[in-house]
Structures are given as C-alpha cells and as structure tokens.
PyMOL CGO cylinders between C-alpha atoms (Angstrom):
from pymol import cmd
from pymol.cgo import CYLINDER

trace = [
    CYLINDER, -19.25, 4.24, -2.25, -22.21, 2.27, -1.48, 0.3, 1, 1, 1, 1, 1, 1,
    CYLINDER, -22.21, 2.27, -1.48, -25.69, 3.74, -1.14, 0.3, 1, 1, 1, 1, 1, 1,
    CYLINDER, -25.69, 3.74, -1.14, -28.01, 4.45, 1.97, 0.3, 1, 1, 1, 1, 1, 1,
    CYLINDER, -28.01, 4.45, 1.97, -29.62, 1.07, 1.73, 0.3, 1, 1, 1, 1, 1, 1,
    CYLINDER, -29.62, 1.07, 1.73, -26.77, -1.28, 1.13, 0.3, 1, 1, 1, 1, 1, 1,
    CYLINDER, -26.77, -1.28, 1.13, -25.59, 0.53, 3.79, 0.3, 1, 1, 1, 1, 1, 1,
    CYLINDER, -25.59, 0.53, 3.79, -28.63, -0.43, 6.12, 0.3, 1, 1, 1, 1, 1, 1,
    CYLINDER, -28.63, -0.43, 6.12, -28.23, -3.73, 4.78, 0.3, 1, 1, 1, 1, 1, 1,
    CYLINDER, -28.23, -3.73, 4.78, -24.50, -4.63, 5.18, 0.3, 1, 1, 1, 1, 1, 1,
    CYLINDER, -24.50, -4.63, 5.18, -24.97, -2.49, 8.88, 0.3, 1, 1, 1, 1, 1, 1,
    CYLINDER, -24.97, -2.49, 8.88, -27.39, -5.25, 10.17, 0.3, 1, 1, 1, 1, 1, 1,
    CYLINDER, -27.39, -5.25, 10.17, -24.99, -8.09, 9.02, 0.3, 1, 1, 1, 1, 1, 1,
    CYLINDER, -24.99, -8.09, 9.02, -23.75, -7.64, 12.17, 0.3, 1, 1, 1, 1, 1, 1,
    CYLINDER, -23.75, -7.64, 12.17, -19.65, -6.29, 13.33, 0.3, 1, 1, 1, 1, 1, 1,
    CYLINDER, -19.65, -6.29, 13.33, -18.69, -9.94, 12.61, 0.3, 1, 1, 1, 1, 1, 1,
    CYLINDER, -18.69, -9.94, 12.61, -19.99, -10.25, 8.98, 0.3, 1, 1, 1, 1, 1, 1,
    CYLINDER, -19.99, -10.25, 8.98, -16.43, -9.95, 7.40, 0.3, 1, 1, 1, 1, 1, 1,
    CYLINDER, -16.43, -9.95, 7.40, -14.51, -12.12, 9.89, 0.3, 1, 1, 1, 1, 1, 1,
    CYLINDER, -14.51, -12.12, 9.89, -13.75, -14.88, 7.37, 0.3, 1, 1, 1, 1, 1, 1,
    CYLINDER, -13.75, -14.88, 7.37, -12.26, -12.23, 5.52, 0.3, 1, 1, 1, 1, 1, 1,
    CYLINDER, -12.26, -12.23, 5.52, -8.90, -11.82, 8.06, 0.3, 1, 1, 1, 1, 1, 1,
    CYLINDER, -8.90, -11.82, 8.06, -8.85, -15.60, 8.70, 0.3, 1, 1, 1, 1, 1, 1,
    CYLINDER, -8.85, -15.60, 8.70, -8.55, -16.03, 4.48, 0.3, 1, 1, 1, 1, 1, 1,
    CYLINDER, -8.55, -16.03, 4.48, -6.20, -12.91, 4.22, 0.3, 1, 1, 1, 1, 1, 1,
    CYLINDER, -6.20, -12.91, 4.22, -4.17, -14.25, 7.14, 0.3, 1, 1, 1, 1, 1, 1,
    CYLINDER, -4.17, -14.25, 7.14, -4.12, -17.89, 5.08, 0.3, 1, 1, 1, 1, 1, 1,
    CYLINDER, -4.12, -17.89, 5.08, -2.63, -16.35, 2.48, 0.3, 1, 1, 1, 1, 1, 1,
    CYLINDER, -2.63, -16.35, 2.48, 0.35, -14.96, 4.10, 0.3, 1, 1, 1, 1, 1, 1,
    CYLINDER, 0.35, -14.96, 4.10, -1.41, -11.44, 3.65, 0.3, 1, 1, 1, 1, 1, 1,
    CYLINDER, -1.41, -11.44, 3.65, -0.90, -8.98, 6.87, 0.3, 1, 1, 1, 1, 1, 1,
    CYLINDER, -0.90, -8.98, 6.87, -5.15, -6.87, 7.19, 0.3, 1, 1, 1, 1, 1, 1,
    CYLINDER, -5.15, -6.87, 7.19, -3.66, -4.32, 9.78, 0.3, 1, 1, 1, 1, 1, 1,
    CYLINDER, -3.66, -4.32, 9.78, -1.04, -3.50, 7.09, 0.3, 1, 1, 1, 1, 1, 1,
    CYLINDER, -1.04, -3.50, 7.09, -3.14, -3.74, 4.28, 0.3, 1, 1, 1, 1, 1, 1,
    CYLINDER, -3.14, -3.74, 4.28, -6.42, -1.77, 5.76, 0.3, 1, 1, 1, 1, 1, 1,
    CYLINDER, -6.42, -1.77, 5.76, -3.47, 1.13, 6.76, 0.3, 1, 1, 1, 1, 1, 1,
    CYLINDER, -3.47, 1.13, 6.76, -1.64, 0.74, 3.24, 0.3, 1, 1, 1, 1, 1, 1,
    CYLINDER, -1.64, 0.74, 3.24, -4.98, 0.55, 1.05, 0.3, 1, 1, 1, 1, 1, 1,
    CYLINDER, -4.98, 0.55, 1.05, -7.55, 1.11, 2.97, 0.3, 1, 1, 1, 1, 1, 1,
    CYLINDER, -7.55, 1.11, 2.97, -10.10, 1.61, -0.16, 0.3, 1, 1, 1, 1, 1, 1,
    CYLINDER, -10.10, 1.61, -0.16, -8.79, -1.99, -1.05, 0.3, 1, 1, 1, 1, 1, 1,
    CYLINDER, -8.79, -1.99, -1.05, -9.75, -3.19, 2.32, 0.3, 1, 1, 1, 1, 1, 1,
    CYLINDER, -9.75, -3.19, 2.32, -13.04, -1.84, 2.35, 0.3, 1, 1, 1, 1, 1, 1,
    CYLINDER, -13.04, -1.84, 2.35, -14.49, -3.09, -0.59, 0.3, 1, 1, 1, 1, 1, 1,
    CYLINDER, -14.49, -3.09, -0.59, -13.05, -6.59, 0.54, 0.3, 1, 1, 1, 1, 1, 1,
    CYLINDER, -13.05, -6.59, 0.54, -15.33, -6.49, 3.83, 0.3, 1, 1, 1, 1, 1, 1,
    CYLINDER, -15.33, -6.49, 3.83, -18.05, -5.07, 1.25, 0.3, 1, 1, 1, 1, 1, 1,
    CYLINDER, -18.05, -5.07, 1.25, -18.10, -8.00, -1.10, 0.3, 1, 1, 1, 1, 1, 1,
    CYLINDER, -18.10, -8.00, -1.10, -17.31, -10.89, 2.36, 0.3, 1, 1, 1, 1, 1, 1,
    CYLINDER, -17.31, -10.89, 2.36, -19.97, -9.57, 4.34, 0.3, 1, 1, 1, 1, 1, 1,
    CYLINDER, -19.97, -9.57, 4.34, -22.14, -9.55, 1.62, 0.3, 1, 1, 1, 1, 1, 1,
    CYLINDER, -22.14, -9.55, 1.62, -21.10, -13.46, -0.06, 0.3, 1, 1, 1, 1, 1, 1,
    CYLINDER, -21.10, -13.46, -0.06, -23.72, -15.98, -0.51, 0.3, 1, 1, 1, 1, 1, 1,
    CYLINDER, -23.72, -15.98, -0.51, -21.02, -18.72, 0.48, 0.3, 1, 1, 1, 1, 1, 1,
    CYLINDER, -21.02, -18.72, 0.48, -20.10, -18.29, 3.90, 0.3, 1, 1, 1, 1, 1, 1,
    CYLINDER, -20.10, -18.29, 3.90, -19.99, -21.49, 5.12, 0.3, 1, 1, 1, 1, 1, 1,
    CYLINDER, -19.99, -21.49, 5.12, -17.89, -23.22, 2.80, 0.3, 1, 1, 1, 1, 1, 1,
    CYLINDER, -17.89, -23.22, 2.80, -15.84, -20.69, 3.23, 0.3, 1, 1, 1, 1, 1, 1,
    CYLINDER, -15.84, -20.69, 3.23, -15.82, -21.13, 7.01, 0.3, 1, 1, 1, 1, 1, 1,
    CYLINDER, -15.82, -21.13, 7.01, -15.53, -24.53, 6.38, 0.3, 1, 1, 1, 1, 1, 1,
    CYLINDER, -15.53, -24.53, 6.38, -11.84, -24.64, 3.70, 0.3, 1, 1, 1, 1, 1, 1,
    CYLINDER, -11.84, -24.64, 3.70, -10.43, -22.03, 6.44, 0.3, 1, 1, 1, 1, 1, 1,
    CYLINDER, -10.43, -22.03, 6.44, -11.12, -24.84, 9.30, 0.3, 1, 1, 1, 1, 1, 1,
    CYLINDER, -11.12, -24.84, 9.30, -9.96, -27.68, 7.32, 0.3, 1, 1, 1, 1, 1, 1,
    CYLINDER, -9.96, -27.68, 7.32, -7.05, -25.23, 6.22, 0.3, 1, 1, 1, 1, 1, 1,
    CYLINDER, -7.05, -25.23, 6.22, -7.88, -25.37, 2.25, 0.3, 1, 1, 1, 1, 1, 1,
    CYLINDER, -7.88, -25.37, 2.25, -9.16, -21.81, 1.53, 0.3, 1, 1, 1, 1, 1, 1,
    CYLINDER, -9.16, -21.81, 1.53, -5.43, -20.25, 0.42, 0.3, 1, 1, 1, 1, 1, 1,
    CYLINDER, -5.43, -20.25, 0.42, -6.19, -23.21, -2.75, 0.3, 1, 1, 1, 1, 1, 1,
    CYLINDER, -6.19, -23.21, -2.75, -9.67, -23.46, -3.28, 0.3, 1, 1, 1, 1, 1, 1,
    CYLINDER, -9.67, -23.46, -3.28, -10.41, -19.58, -2.66, 0.3, 1, 1, 1, 1, 1, 1,
    CYLINDER, -10.41, -19.58, -2.66, -10.93, -19.55, -6.07, 0.3, 1, 1, 1, 1, 1, 1,
    CYLINDER, -10.93, -19.55, -6.07, -13.88, -21.07, -6.21, 0.3, 1, 1, 1, 1, 1, 1,
    CYLINDER, -13.88, -21.07, -6.21, -16.08, -20.13, -4.17, 0.3, 1, 1, 1, 1, 1, 1,
    CYLINDER, -16.08, -20.13, -4.17, -14.41, -16.75, -2.84, 0.3, 1, 1, 1, 1, 1, 1,
    CYLINDER, -14.41, -16.75, -2.84, -16.20, -12.94, -4.39, 0.3, 1, 1, 1, 1, 1, 1,
    CYLINDER, -16.20, -12.94, -4.39, -12.80, -11.33, -3.29, 0.3, 1, 1, 1, 1, 1, 1,
    CYLINDER, -12.80, -11.33, -3.29, -10.47, -13.85, -5.68, 0.3, 1, 1, 1, 1, 1, 1,
    CYLINDER, -10.47, -13.85, -5.68, -10.14, -11.56, -8.44, 0.3, 1, 1, 1, 1, 1, 1,
    CYLINDER, -10.14, -11.56, -8.44, -8.58, -8.42, -5.74, 0.3, 1, 1, 1, 1, 1, 1,
    CYLINDER, -8.58, -8.42, -5.74, -6.71, -10.86, -4.23, 0.3, 1, 1, 1, 1, 1, 1,
    CYLINDER, -6.71, -10.86, -4.23, -5.37, -12.15, -7.55, 0.3, 1, 1, 1, 1, 1, 1,
    CYLINDER, -5.37, -12.15, -7.55, -4.55, -8.50, -8.39, 0.3, 1, 1, 1, 1, 1, 1,
    CYLINDER, -4.55, -8.50, -8.39, -3.13, -7.90, -4.99, 0.3, 1, 1, 1, 1, 1, 1,
    CYLINDER, -3.13, -7.90, -4.99, -0.81, -10.94, -5.12, 0.3, 1, 1, 1, 1, 1, 1,
    CYLINDER, -0.81, -10.94, -5.12, 0.04, -10.46, -8.99, 0.3, 1, 1, 1, 1, 1, 1,
    CYLINDER, 0.04, -10.46, -8.99, 3.07, -8.67, -7.97, 0.3, 1, 1, 1, 1, 1, 1,
    CYLINDER, 3.07, -8.67, -7.97, 3.93, -11.70, -5.71, 0.3, 1, 1, 1, 1, 1, 1,
]
cmd.load_cgo(trace, "trace")
C-alpha cells in the first residue's frame, strides 16, 4: 500500500530503521513476533510509521530511560494504533 517512491525512501533508511519499534513493543508488553504473525498488515504499518518517524532520538532516550511505555503518546506516530490494539486489554 505504498507508492514506489515511498518504498525507495523507506528502503534507503536501512534494515535497522524500525529497531525502536521492536523495543517499544517489548516495553509495552507486546510480543512483536506474535503481532507480526497474527496481524501482518498492522505490523507493516507500524514499521512504516516508525521508519519515517522524525523523533527517533526522543524514542531512543525514552527507551534507554525505561520511560517509553508511559510517554510514547508524546512522541510516537504509532500511539493511536497502539491504543487501538490495547483497547481490549
């Protein structure tokens, strides 16, 4: 669901461009592998937004400080999707 140009821009970011997503999901108590298996479309969208995020330094800082799970609404473009995923918890 992305244009060829967007795909090129995402690929140019490199294979580690969504590493923060894996860490944030872990901090939120979500099994990233299970999510990818159960809902691959949602996982790809989460990855796409993470790769294009302009606030990676804040995310990394919050992850290192152990505060990302309580502050992600302030900086994460995936916050709305996370809220929808966690609504049933």
